[in-house]
PDB file as gemmi writes it, atoms N, CA and C in Angstrom:
CRYST1    1.000    1.000    1.000  90.00  90.00  90.00 P 1                      
ATOM      1  N   MET A   1      -9.647  -1.789 -41.954  1.00  0.00           N  
ATOM      2  CA  MET A   1      -9.157  -2.915 -41.178  1.00  0.00           C  
ATOM      3  C   MET A   1     -10.371  -3.612 -40.568  1.00  0.00           C  
ATOM      4  N   ASP A   2     -10.371  -4.928 -40.644  1.00  0.00           N  
ATOM      5  CA  ASP A   2     -11.502  -5.664 -40.071  1.00  0.00           C  
ATOM      6  C   ASP A   2     -11.351  -5.798 -38.558  1.00  0.00           C  
ATOM      7  N   ASP A   3     -12.444  -6.104 -37.881  1.00  0.00           N  
ATOM      8  CA  ASP A   3     -12.460  -6.167 -36.414  1.00  0.00           C  
ATOM      9  C   ASP A   3     -11.512  -7.227 -35.861  1.00  0.00           C  
ATOM     10  N   ALA A   4     -11.418  -8.370 -36.532  1.00  0.00           N  
ATOM     11  CA  ALA A   4     -10.542  -9.432 -36.036  1.00  0.00           C  
ATOM     12  C   ALA A   4      -9.081  -8.984 -36.068  1.00  0.00           C  
ATOM     13  N   THR A   5      -8.678  -8.329 -37.144  1.00  0.00           N  
ATOM     14  CA  THR A   5      -7.301  -7.838 -37.242  1.00  0.00           C  
ATOM     15  C   THR A   5      -7.040  -6.765 -36.202  1.00  0.00           C  
ATOM     16  N   ARG A   6      -7.987  -5.850 -36.019  1.00  0.00           N  
ATOM     17  CA  ARG A   6      -7.843  -4.794 -35.008  1.00  0.00           C  
ATOM     18  C   ARG A   6      -7.673  -5.414 -33.622  1.00  0.00           C  
ATOM     19  N   THR A   7      -8.490  -6.409 -33.318  1.00  0.00           N  
ATOM     20  CA  THR A   7      -8.403  -7.089 -32.020  1.00  0.00           C  
ATOM     21  C   THR A   7      -7.046  -7.768 -31.853  1.00  0.00           C  
ATOM     22  N   GLU A   8      -6.552  -8.408 -32.906  1.00  0.00           N  
ATOM     23  CA  GLU A   8      -5.237  -9.055 -32.843  1.00  0.00           C  
ATOM     24  C   GLU A   8      -4.131  -8.032 -32.592  1.00  0.00           C  
ATOM     25  N   LEU A   9      -4.208  -6.890 -33.259  1.00  0.00           N  
ATOM     26  CA  LEU A   9      -3.199  -5.849 -33.067  1.00  0.00           C  
ATOM     27  C   LEU A   9      -3.269  -5.259 -31.667  1.00  0.00           C  
ATOM     28  N   GLU A  10      -4.476  -5.031 -31.175  1.00  0.00           N  
ATOM     29  CA  GLU A  10      -4.631  -4.517 -29.810  1.00  0.00           C  
ATOM     30  C   GLU A  10      -4.089  -5.508 -28.793  1.00  0.00           C  
ATOM     31  N   ALA A  11      -4.347  -6.789 -29.007  1.00  0.00           N  
ATOM     32  CA  ALA A  11      -3.826  -7.815 -28.100  1.00  0.00           C  
ATOM     33  C   ALA A  11      -2.301  -7.860 -28.143  1.00  0.00           C  
ATOM     34  N   ALA A  12      -1.733  -7.723 -29.336  1.00  0.00           N  
ATOM     35  CA  ALA A  12      -0.274  -7.719 -29.465  1.00  0.00           C  
ATOM     36  C   ALA A  12       0.328  -6.506 -28.751  1.00  0.00           C  
ATOM     37  N   ALA A  13      -0.327  -5.356 -28.868  1.00  0.00           N  
ATOM     38  CA  ALA A  13       0.161  -4.162 -28.177  1.00  0.00           C  
ATOM     39  C   ALA A  13       0.082  -4.349 -26.661  1.00  0.00           C  
ATOM     40  N   PHE A  14      -0.998  -4.945 -26.170  1.00  0.00           N  
ATOM     41  CA  PHE A  14      -1.127  -5.222 -24.739  1.00  0.00           C  
ATOM     42  C   PHE A  14      -0.012  -6.163 -24.276  1.00  0.00           C  
ATOM     43  N   ARG A  15       0.234  -7.224 -25.039  1.00  0.00           N  
ATOM     44  CA  ARG A  15       1.299  -8.163 -24.658  1.00  0.00           C  
ATOM     45  C   ARG A  15       2.660  -7.474 -24.645  1.00  0.00           C  
ATOM     46  N   ALA A  16       2.894  -6.568 -25.592  1.00  0.00           N  
ATOM     47  CA  ALA A  16       4.168  -5.838 -25.620  1.00  0.00           C  
ATOM     48  C   ALA A  16       4.286  -4.919 -24.409  1.00  0.00           C  
ATOM     49  N   LEU A  17       3.204  -4.245 -24.043  1.00  0.00           N  
ATOM     50  CA  LEU A  17       3.214  -3.389 -22.851  1.00  0.00           C  
ATOM     51  C   LEU A  17       3.483  -4.221 -21.608  1.00  0.00           C  
ATOM     52  N   ARG A  18       2.798  -5.350 -21.479  1.00  0.00           N  
ATOM     53  CA  ARG A  18       3.001  -6.225 -20.323  1.00  0.00           C  
ATOM     54  C   ARG A  18       4.449  -6.702 -20.263  1.00  0.00           C  
ATOM     55  N   GLU A  19       4.986  -7.150 -21.391  1.00  0.00           N  
ATOM     56  CA  GLU A  19       6.379  -7.616 -21.460  1.00  0.00           C  
ATOM     57  C   GLU A  19       7.338  -6.497 -21.051  1.00  0.00           C  
ATOM     58  N   HIS A  20       7.085  -5.303 -21.519  1.00  0.00           N  
ATOM     59  CA  HIS A  20       7.944  -4.170 -21.185  1.00  0.00           C  
ATOM     60  C   HIS A  20       7.936  -3.909 -19.681  1.00  0.00           C  
ATOM     61  N   LEU A  21       6.744  -3.878 -19.089  1.00  0.00           N  
ATOM     62  CA  LEU A  21       6.637  -3.574 -17.652  1.00  0.00           C  
ATOM     63  C   LEU A  21       7.117  -4.717 -16.761  1.00  0.00           C  
ATOM     64  N   MET A  22       6.896  -5.942 -17.201  1.00  0.00           N  
ATOM     65  CA  MET A  22       7.200  -7.085 -16.330  1.00  0.00           C  
ATOM     66  C   MET A  22       8.621  -7.615 -16.522  1.00  0.00           C  
ATOM     67  N   VAL A  23       9.148  -7.563 -17.739  1.00  0.00           N  
ATOM     68  CA  VAL A  23      10.439  -8.180 -18.034  1.00  0.00           C  
ATOM     69  C   VAL A  23      11.538  -7.126 -18.234  1.00  0.00           C  
ATOM     70  N   LYS A  24      11.251  -6.153 -19.071  1.00  0.00           N  
ATOM     71  CA  LYS A  24      12.287  -5.165 -19.393  1.00  0.00           C  
ATOM     72  C   LYS A  24      12.446  -4.103 -18.315  1.00  0.00           C  
ATOM     73  N   ARG A  25      11.354  -3.732 -17.641  1.00  0.00           N  
ATOM     74  CA  ARG A  25      11.409  -2.653 -16.645  1.00  0.00           C  
ATOM     75  C   ARG A  25      10.706  -2.998 -15.332  1.00  0.00           C  
ATOM     76  N   PRO A  26      11.027  -4.139 -14.726  1.00  0.00           N  
ATOM     77  CA  PRO A  26      10.414  -4.457 -13.435  1.00  0.00           C  
ATOM     78  C   PRO A  26      10.867  -3.494 -12.333  1.00  0.00           C  
ATOM     79  N   ASP A  27      11.931  -2.743 -12.606  1.00  0.00           N  
ATOM     80  CA  ASP A  27      12.448  -1.775 -11.639  1.00  0.00           C  
ATOM     81  C   ASP A  27      11.544  -0.552 -11.500  1.00  0.00           C  
ATOM     82  N   VAL A  28      10.727  -0.289 -12.504  1.00  0.00           N  
ATOM     83  CA  VAL A  28       9.821   0.857 -12.440  1.00  0.00           C  
ATOM     84  C   VAL A  28       8.707   0.506 -11.459  1.00  0.00           C  
ATOM     85  N   GLN A  29       8.580   1.307 -10.434  1.00  0.00           N  
ATOM     86  CA  GLN A  29       7.619   1.033  -9.371  1.00  0.00           C  
ATOM     87  C   GLN A  29       6.197   1.394  -9.795  1.00  0.00           C  
ATOM     88  N   ASN A  30       5.228   0.598  -9.341  1.00  0.00           N  
ATOM     89  CA  ASN A  30       3.821   0.889  -9.623  1.00  0.00           C  
ATOM     90  C   ASN A  30       3.447   2.294  -9.164  1.00  0.00           C  
ATOM     91  N   ILE A  31       3.943   2.697  -8.008  1.00  0.00           N  
ATOM     92  CA  ILE A  31       3.579   4.011  -7.484  1.00  0.00           C  
ATOM     93  C   ILE A  31       4.076   5.116  -8.418  1.00  0.00           C  
ATOM     94  N   ASP A  32       5.228   4.931  -9.021  1.00  0.00           N  
ATOM     95  CA  ASP A  32       5.745   5.917  -9.963  1.00  0.00           C  
ATOM     96  C   ASP A  32       4.909   5.945 -11.241  1.00  0.00           C  
ATOM     97  N   LEU A  33       4.507   4.769 -11.721  1.00  0.00           N  
ATOM     98  CA  LEU A  33       3.621   4.708 -12.887  1.00  0.00           C  
ATOM     99  C   LEU A  33       2.315   5.434 -12.609  1.00  0.00           C  
ATOM    100  N   MET A  34       1.714   5.161 -11.466  1.00  0.00           N  
ATOM    101  CA  MET A  34       0.438   5.789 -11.122  1.00  0.00           C  
ATOM    102  C   MET A  34       0.596   7.295 -10.986  1.00  0.00           C  
ATOM    103  N   ASN A  35       1.657   7.715 -10.326  1.00  0.00           N  
ATOM    104  CA  ASN A  35       1.858   9.146 -10.108  1.00  0.00           C  
ATOM    105  C   ASN A  35       2.119   9.900 -11.416  1.00  0.00           C  
ATOM    106  N   LEU A  36       2.789   9.258 -12.351  1.00  0.00           N  
ATOM    107  CA  LEU A  36       3.120   9.927 -13.614  1.00  0.00           C  
ATOM    108  C   LEU A  36       2.065   9.723 -14.704  1.00  0.00           C  
ATOM    109  N   ALA A  37       1.509   8.527 -14.782  1.00  0.00           N  
ATOM    110  CA  ALA A  37       0.637   8.182 -15.911  1.00  0.00           C  
ATOM    111  C   ALA A  37      -0.827   7.983 -15.529  1.00  0.00           C  
ATOM    112  N   GLY A  38      -1.097   7.832 -14.245  1.00  0.00           N  
ATOM    113  CA  GLY A  38      -2.473   7.618 -13.820  1.00  0.00           C  
ATOM    114  C   GLY A  38      -2.926   6.177 -13.921  1.00  0.00           C  
ATOM    115  N   PHE A  39      -2.001   5.259 -14.172  1.00  0.00           N  
ATOM    116  CA  PHE A  39      -2.298   3.827 -14.163  1.00  0.00           C  
ATOM    117  C   PHE A  39      -1.017   3.072 -13.844  1.00  0.00           C  
ATOM    118  N   CYS A  40      -1.170   1.809 -13.444  1.00  0.00           N  
ATOM    119  CA  CYS A  40      -0.011   0.980 -13.129  1.00  0.00           C  
ATOM    120  C   CYS A  40      -0.318  -0.470 -13.480  1.00  0.00           C  
ATOM    121  N   ARG A  41       0.562  -1.359 -13.109  1.00  0.00           N  
ATOM    122  CA  ARG A  41       0.352  -2.778 -13.379  1.00  0.00           C  
ATOM    123  C   ARG A  41      -0.939  -3.273 -12.733  1.00  0.00           C  
ATOM    124  N   ASN A  42      -1.228  -2.791 -11.525  1.00  0.00           N  
ATOM    125  CA  ASN A  42      -2.457  -3.222 -10.856  1.00  0.00           C  
ATOM    126  C   ASN A  42      -3.690  -2.781 -11.628  1.00  0.00           C  
ATOM    127  N   CYS A  43      -3.645  -1.594 -12.231  1.00  0.00           N  
ATOM    128  CA  CYS A  43      -4.760  -1.135 -13.071  1.00  0.00           C  
ATOM    129  C   CYS A  43      -4.921  -2.072 -14.264  1.00  0.00           C  
ATOM    130  N   LEU A  44      -3.814  -2.424 -14.897  1.00  0.00           N  
ATOM    131  CA  LEU A  44      -3.878  -3.327 -16.040  1.00  0.00           C  
ATOM    132  C   LEU A  44      -4.465  -4.676 -15.638  1.00  0.00           C  
ATOM    133  N   SER A  45      -4.071  -5.177 -14.472  1.00  0.00           N  
ATOM    134  CA  SER A  45      -4.627  -6.460 -14.016  1.00  0.00           C  
ATOM    135  C   SER A  45      -6.114  -6.320 -13.693  1.00  0.00           C  
ATOM    136  N   ARG A  46      -6.532  -5.161 -13.170  1.00  0.00           N  
ATOM    137  CA  ARG A  46      -7.954  -4.923 -12.878  1.00  0.00           C  
ATOM    138  C   ARG A  46      -8.744  -4.836 -14.178  1.00  0.00           C  
ATOM    139  N   TRP A  47      -8.208  -4.156 -15.175  1.00  0.00           N  
ATOM    140  CA  TRP A  47      -8.899  -4.061 -16.464  1.00  0.00           C  
ATOM    141  C   TRP A  47      -9.042  -5.441 -17.096  1.00  0.00           C  
ATOM    142  N   TYR A  48      -8.036  -6.280 -16.933  1.00  0.00           N  
ATOM    143  CA  TYR A  48      -8.083  -7.661 -17.425  1.00  0.00           C  
ATOM    144  C   TYR A  48      -9.207  -8.417 -16.720  1.00  0.00           C  
ATOM    145  N   GLN A  49      -9.249  -8.289 -15.397  1.00  0.00           N  
ATOM    146  CA  GLN A  49     -10.294  -8.939 -14.599  1.00  0.00           C  
ATOM    147  C   GLN A  49     -11.673  -8.428 -15.015  1.00  0.00           C  
ATOM    148  N   GLU A  50     -11.824  -7.128 -15.151  1.00  0.00           N  
ATOM    149  CA  GLU A  50     -13.113  -6.547 -15.526  1.00  0.00           C  
ATOM    150  C   GLU A  50     -13.553  -7.026 -16.905  1.00  0.00           C  
ATOM    151  N   ALA A  51     -12.607  -7.154 -17.838  1.00  0.00           N  
ATOM    152  CA  ALA A  51     -12.935  -7.661 -19.177  1.00  0.00           C  
ATOM    153  C   ALA A  51     -13.418  -9.107 -19.092  1.00  0.00           C  
ATOM    154  N   ALA A  52     -12.755  -9.899 -18.254  1.00  0.00           N  
ATOM    155  CA  ALA A  52     -13.192 -11.291 -18.070  1.00  0.00           C  
ATOM    156  C   ALA A  52     -14.591 -11.334 -17.470  1.00  0.00           C  
ATOM    157  N   ASN A  53     -14.802 -10.578 -16.406  1.00  0.00           N  
ATOM    158  CA  ASN A  53     -16.111 -10.553 -15.747  1.00  0.00           C  
ATOM    159  C   ASN A  53     -17.212 -10.098 -16.698  1.00  0.00           C  
ATOM    160  N   ALA A  54     -16.925  -9.106 -17.540  1.00  0.00           N  
ATOM    161  CA  ALA A  54     -17.912  -8.592 -18.495  1.00  0.00           C  
ATOM    162  C   ALA A  54     -18.308  -9.647 -19.520  1.00  0.00           C  
ATOM    163  N   ARG A  55     -17.452 -10.630 -19.705  1.00  0.00           N  
ATOM    164  CA  ARG A  55     -17.736 -11.713 -20.648  1.00  0.00           C  
ATOM    165  C   ARG A  55     -18.242 -12.967 -19.949  1.00  0.00           C  
ATOM    166  N   GLY A  56     -18.611 -12.816 -18.676  1.00  0.00           N  
ATOM    167  CA  GLY A  56     -19.166 -13.938 -17.929  1.00  0.00           C  
ATOM    168  C   GLY A  56     -18.135 -14.889 -17.371  1.00  0.00           C  
ATOM    169  N   ILE A  57     -16.873 -14.505 -17.392  1.00  0.00           N  
ATOM    170  CA  ILE A  57     -15.801 -15.331 -16.835  1.00  0.00           C  
ATOM    171  C   ILE A  57     -15.550 -14.846 -15.421  1.00  0.00           C  
ATOM    172  N   GLU A  58     -15.804 -15.694 -14.445  1.00  0.00           N  
ATOM    173  CA  GLU A  58     -15.579 -15.336 -13.051  1.00  0.00           C  
ATOM    174  C   GLU A  58     -14.077 -15.229 -12.800  1.00  0.00           C  
ATOM    175  N   MET A  59     -13.653 -14.081 -12.294  1.00  0.00           N  
ATOM    176  CA  MET A  59     -12.250 -13.864 -11.970  1.00  0.00           C  
ATOM    177  C   MET A  59     -12.196 -12.874 -10.823  1.00  0.00           C  
ATOM    178  N   THR A  60     -11.498 -13.260  -9.765  1.00  0.00           N  
ATOM    179  CA  THR A  60     -11.329 -12.369  -8.623  1.00  0.00           C  
ATOM    180  C   THR A  60     -10.193 -11.388  -8.892  1.00  0.00           C  
ATOM    181  N   LYS A  61     -10.087 -10.403  -8.028  1.00  0.00           N  
ATOM    182  CA  LYS A  61      -8.997  -9.428  -8.112  1.00  0.00           C  
ATOM    183  C   LYS A  61      -7.649 -10.142  -8.067  1.00  0.00           C  
ATOM    184  N   GLU A  62      -7.501 -11.065  -7.139  1.00  0.00           N  
ATOM    185  CA  GLU A  62      -6.223 -11.780  -7.011  1.00  0.00           C  
ATOM    186  C   GLU A  62      -5.951 -12.648  -8.233  1.00  0.00           C  
ATOM    187  N   GLU A  63      -6.981 -13.274  -8.789  1.00  0.00           N  
ATOM    188  CA  GLU A  63      -6.791 -14.088  -9.998  1.00  0.00           C  
ATOM    189  C   GLU A  63      -6.386 -13.203 -11.183  1.00  0.00           C  
ATOM    190  N   GLY A  64      -6.973 -12.018 -11.272  1.00  0.00           N  
ATOM    191  CA  GLY A  64      -6.599 -11.082 -12.321  1.00  0.00           C  
ATOM    192  C   GLY A  64      -5.158 -10.641 -12.177  1.00  0.00           C  
ATOM    193  N   ARG A  65      -4.761 -10.370 -10.946  1.00  0.00           N  
ATOM    194  CA  ARG A  65      -3.369  -9.970 -10.710  1.00  0.00           C  
ATOM    195  C   ARG A  65      -2.413 -11.104 -11.062  1.00  0.00           C  
ATOM    196  N   GLU A  66      -2.738 -12.314 -10.661  1.00  0.00           N  
ATOM    197  CA  GLU A  66      -1.850 -13.432 -10.964  1.00  0.00           C  
ATOM    198  C   GLU A  66      -1.762 -13.661 -12.472  1.00  0.00           C  
ATOM    199  N   ALA A  67      -2.874 -13.493 -13.178  1.00  0.00           N  
ATOM    200  CA  ALA A  67      -2.856 -13.636 -14.640  1.00  0.00           C  
ATOM    201  C   ALA A  67      -1.949 -12.589 -15.271  1.00  0.00           C  
ATOM    202  N   PHE A  68      -2.016 -11.358 -14.781  1.00  0.00           N  
ATOM    203  CA  PHE A  68      -1.194 -10.289 -15.353  1.00  0.00           C  
ATOM    204  C   PHE A  68       0.266 -10.413 -14.927  1.00  0.00           C  
ATOM    205  N   TYR A  69       0.505 -10.597 -13.642  1.00  0.00           N  
ATOM    206  CA  TYR A  69       1.870 -10.640 -13.122  1.00  0.00           C  
ATOM    207  C   TYR A  69       2.591 -11.952 -13.438  1.00  0.00           C  
ATOM    208  N   GLY A  70       1.821 -12.996 -13.743  1.00  0.00           N  
ATOM    209  CA  GLY A  70       2.425 -14.290 -14.032  1.00  0.00           C  
ATOM    210  C   GLY A  70       2.892 -15.021 -12.785  1.00  0.00           C  
ATOM    211  N   GLN A  71       2.442 -14.560 -11.637  1.00  0.00           N  
ATOM    212  CA  GLN A  71       2.784 -15.156 -10.347  1.00  0.00           C  
ATOM    213  C   GLN A  71       1.875 -14.501  -9.301  1.00  0.00           C  
ATOM    214  N   PRO A  72       1.783 -15.104  -8.122  1.00  0.00           N  
ATOM    215  CA  PRO A  72       0.993 -14.438  -7.078  1.00  0.00           C  
ATOM    216  C   PRO A  72       1.543 -13.033  -6.819  1.00  0.00           C  
ATOM    217  N   TYR A  73       0.634 -12.091  -6.604  1.00  0.00           N  
ATOM    218  CA  TYR A  73       1.012 -10.690  -6.423  1.00  0.00           C  
ATOM    219  C   TYR A  73       2.002 -10.527  -5.272  1.00  0.00           C  
ATOM    220  N   ALA A  74       1.803 -11.250  -4.179  1.00  0.00           N  
ATOM    221  CA  ALA A  74       2.708 -11.132  -3.032  1.00  0.00           C  
ATOM    222  C   ALA A  74       4.150 -11.471  -3.418  1.00  0.00           C  
ATOM    223  N   GLU A  75       4.317 -12.420  -4.318  1.00  0.00           N  
ATOM    224  CA  GLU A  75       5.668 -12.782  -4.771  1.00  0.00           C  
ATOM    225  C   GLU A  75       6.288 -11.637  -5.576  1.00  0.00           C  
ATOM    226  N   TRP A  76       5.480 -11.004  -6.434  1.00  0.00           N  
ATOM    227  CA  TRP A  76       5.975  -9.862  -7.209  1.00  0.00           C  
ATOM    228  C   TRP A  76       6.413  -8.742  -6.267  1.00  0.00           C  
ATOM    229  N   VAL A  77       5.568  -8.429  -5.317  1.00  0.00           N  
ATOM    230  CA  VAL A  77       5.862  -7.356  -4.365  1.00  0.00           C  
ATOM    231  C   VAL A  77       7.166  -7.650  -3.630  1.00  0.00           C  
ATOM    232  N   ALA A  78       7.305  -8.868  -3.143  1.00  0.00           N  
ATOM    233  CA  ALA A  78       8.513  -9.229  -2.395  1.00  0.00           C  
ATOM    234  C   ALA A  78       9.769  -9.118  -3.252  1.00  0.00           C  
ATOM    235  N   ALA A  79       9.655  -9.427  -4.529  1.00  0.00           N  
ATOM    236  CA  ALA A  79      10.822  -9.423  -5.400  1.00  0.00           C  
ATOM    237  C   ALA A  79      11.146  -8.044  -5.989  1.00  0.00           C  
ATOM    238  N   HIS A  80      10.132  -7.182  -6.153  1.00  0.00           N  
ATOM    239  CA  HIS A  80      10.356  -5.962  -6.936  1.00  0.00           C  
ATOM    240  C   HIS A  80       9.953  -4.648  -6.282  1.00  0.00           C  
ATOM    241  N   GLN A  81       9.063  -4.683  -5.335  1.00  0.00           N  
ATOM    242  CA  GLN A  81       8.550  -3.416  -4.794  1.00  0.00           C  
ATOM    243  C   GLN A  81       9.456  -2.872  -3.710  1.00  0.00           C  
ATOM    244  N   THR A  82       9.701  -1.580  -3.769  1.00  0.00           N  
ATOM    245  CA  THR A  82      10.512  -0.910  -2.758  1.00  0.00           C  
ATOM    246  C   THR A  82       9.632   0.054  -1.967  1.00  0.00           C  
ATOM    247  N   PRO A  83      10.039   0.411  -0.766  1.00  0.00           N  
ATOM    248  CA  PRO A  83       9.233   1.344   0.028  1.00  0.00           C  
ATOM    249  C   PRO A  83       9.116   2.708  -0.650  1.00  0.00           C  
ATOM    250  N   ALA A  84       7.963   3.330  -0.458  1.00  0.00           N  
ATOM    251  CA  ALA A  84       7.724   4.667  -1.018  1.00  0.00           C  
ATOM    252  C   ALA A  84       7.742   5.685   0.109  1.00  0.00           C  
ATOM    253  N   ASP A  85       8.378   6.817  -0.151  1.00  0.00           N  
ATOM    254  CA  ASP A  85       8.426   7.864   0.863  1.00  0.00           C  
ATOM    255  C   ASP A  85       7.070   8.573   0.962  1.00  0.00           C  
ATOM    256  N   ALA A  86       6.963   9.445   1.952  1.00  0.00           N  
ATOM    257  CA  ALA A  86       5.692  10.139   2.218  1.00  0.00           C  
ATOM    258  C   ALA A  86       5.246  10.986   1.028  1.00  0.00           C  
ATOM    259  N   GLU A  87       6.189  11.606   0.332  1.00  0.00           N  
ATOM    260  CA  GLU A  87       5.848  12.444  -0.825  1.00  0.00           C  
ATOM    261  C   GLU A  87       5.220  11.607  -1.950  1.00  0.00           C  
ATOM    262  N   LYS A  88       5.814  10.433  -2.240  1.00  0.00           N  
ATOM    263  CA  LYS A  88       5.257   9.555  -3.264  1.00  0.00           C  
ATOM    264  C   LYS A  88       3.890   9.020  -2.838  1.00  0.00           C  
ATOM    265  N   GLN A  89       3.744   8.695  -1.562  1.00  0.00           N  
ATOM    266  CA  GLN A  89       2.464   8.182  -1.073  1.00  0.00           C  
ATOM    267  C   GLN A  89       1.368   9.235  -1.188  1.00  0.00           C  
ATOM    268  N   ALA A  90       1.688  10.487  -0.895  1.00  0.00           N  
ATOM    269  CA  ALA A  90       0.711  11.567  -1.017  1.00  0.00           C  
ATOM    270  C   ALA A  90       0.324  11.782  -2.480  1.00  0.00           C  
ATOM    271  N   ALA A  91       1.309  11.759  -3.367  1.00  0.00           N  
ATOM    272  CA  ALA A  91       1.029  11.900  -4.799  1.00  0.00           C  
ATOM    273  C   ALA A  91       0.181  10.732  -5.295  1.00  0.00           C  
ATOM    274  N   PHE A  92       0.459   9.536  -4.784  1.00  0.00           N  
ATOM    275  CA  PHE A  92      -0.313   8.361  -5.165  1.00  0.00           C  
ATOM    276  C   PHE A  92      -1.772   8.499  -4.742  1.00  0.00           C  
ATOM    277  N   LYS A  93      -1.989   8.955  -3.536  1.00  0.00           N  
ATOM    278  CA  LYS A  93      -3.362   9.127  -3.032  1.00  0.00           C  
ATOM    279  C   LYS A  93      -4.147  10.035  -3.969  1.00  0.00           C  
ATOM    280  N   LYS A  94      -3.530  11.129  -4.385  1.00  0.00           N  
ATOM    281  CA  LYS A  94      -4.163  12.077  -5.307  1.00  0.00           C  
ATOM    282  C   LYS A  94      -4.394  11.421  -6.670  1.00  0.00           C  
ATOM    283  N   ALA A  95      -3.372  10.782  -7.221  1.00  0.00           N  
ATOM    284  CA  ALA A  95      -3.472  10.134  -8.536  1.00  0.00           C  
ATOM    285  C   ALA A  95      -4.523   9.035  -8.524  1.00  0.00           C  
ATOM    286  N   PHE A  96      -4.575   8.261  -7.451  1.00  0.00           N  
ATOM    287  CA  PHE A  96      -5.543   7.186  -7.340  1.00  0.00           C  
ATOM    288  C   PHE A  96      -6.963   7.757  -7.342  1.00  0.00           C  
ATOM    289  N   ALA A  97      -7.182   8.791  -6.538  1.00  0.00           N  
ATOM    290  CA  ALA A  97      -8.515   9.411  -6.469  1.00  0.00           C  
ATOM    291  C   ALA A  97      -8.932   9.972  -7.831  1.00  0.00           C  
ATOM    292  N   GLU A  98      -8.008  10.584  -8.540  1.00  0.00           N  
ATOM    293  CA  GLU A  98      -8.316  11.179  -9.837  1.00  0.00           C  
ATOM    294  C   GLU A  98      -8.532  10.152 -10.941  1.00  0.00           C  
ATOM    295  N   ASN A  99      -7.820   9.038 -10.874  1.00  0.00           N  
ATOM    296  CA  ASN A  99      -7.833   8.083 -11.985  1.00  0.00           C  
ATOM    297  C   ASN A  99      -8.596   6.793 -11.719  1.00  0.00           C  
ATOM    298  N   VAL A 100      -8.699   6.405 -10.472  1.00  0.00           N  
ATOM    299  CA  VAL A 100      -9.369   5.149 -10.145  1.00  0.00           C  
ATOM    300  C   VAL A 100     -10.658   5.409  -9.388  1.00  0.00           C  
ATOM    301  N   GLY A 101     -10.631   6.333  -8.483  1.00  0.00           N  
ATOM    302  CA  GLY A 101     -11.812   6.650  -7.692  1.00  0.00           C  
ATOM    303  C   GLY A 101     -11.514   6.574  -6.213  1.00  0.00           C  
ATOM    304  N   LYS A 102     -12.472   6.916  -5.447  1.00  0.00           N  
ATOM    305  CA  LYS A 102     -12.303   6.959  -3.989  1.00  0.00           C  
ATOM    306  C   LYS A 102     -12.157   5.578  -3.383  1.00  0.00           C  
ATOM    307  N   GLY A 103     -12.615   4.566  -4.016  1.00  0.00           N  
ATOM    308  CA  GLY A 103     -12.530   3.249  -3.402  1.00  0.00           C  
ATOM    309  C   GLY A 103     -12.698   2.194  -4.369  1.00  0.00           C  
TER     310      GLY A 103                                                      
END                                                                             
């Protein structure tokens, strides 16, 4: 397989993942994704931002989130995010440290 085709397939898989998380399963909470899989929508938006920055495209964290979420992050949170109990928050802290880092 040539590199261009591989890149097209990877992009299609990313778009399908984004569509699944944003349209088909917006009910799945980021904290649950992070606790179970070690990544969430915010990680995907950060990876998008980092890829842009690595290619010389200036993009802030908020711009990366808006590109991924398709709207300002605060709007997504208001529409879809629910409060997390202490147990989920503790698991998130651990998952975040293991998968993203201390800060």
